[in-house]
N, C-alpha and C positions, 0 to 999 in steps of 0.2 A: 780399114784400121791398119795403122802402120805397126809392124812387128817390133818388139822390144830389141831384138838383135840388130835391126837396121837403125833404130833410134840411138842405139849405143855407139854406133860407128859414125854417125853423122855429126858434122860440126858446122857452126855458122860460117858461111863464105866470106863474111866481112872481117870478123875478128878471130875466126878459128877456134872460138870458145865453145863450150857445151850448149846444147840445145835440149829443149823438152816439149812434149806434147802439150797442147793448151787444154783447158778443161772441156771444151766442146769436142775435142779431138778432131778438128778440122783444120788444124795448123800447127806448125812447129815454131816455137818462140825462142829467141835469144834474149835473156834478160839484160846482159850487158850492152847490147846494141839497141835494145828496145824495139826489136823488129819482129814481125810475124811472116813466116813463109806458108803460103797456102799448100794444102794437100788436095790435089785434083785426080779423081779416079784412082785413089790409093797411092798416088805418086807425089813425093814431096817436091815442090818446085822451089829449089834452092838456088835462086837467082836474085842477086842483090837489087837489081832493077825492078823485079816483081815483088819485092818484100813491101809490106805495109807496116806503118808505125803501130807499135804495141801501145794500145790505150787501155788502161786498167781502170775499172770503175769501182 
């Protein structure tokens, strides 16, 4: 689980905008870019090349 203090200082590497934890708490999302960055072993992978499109149902 990502600590709130870390989440508060993270920004989307593409647009530099705010990010938030997704509902499943296994990724960090940028609503502006519609991207999801995975969290692996409690480490957010904030690489644009590794980001997945945000698909909301």
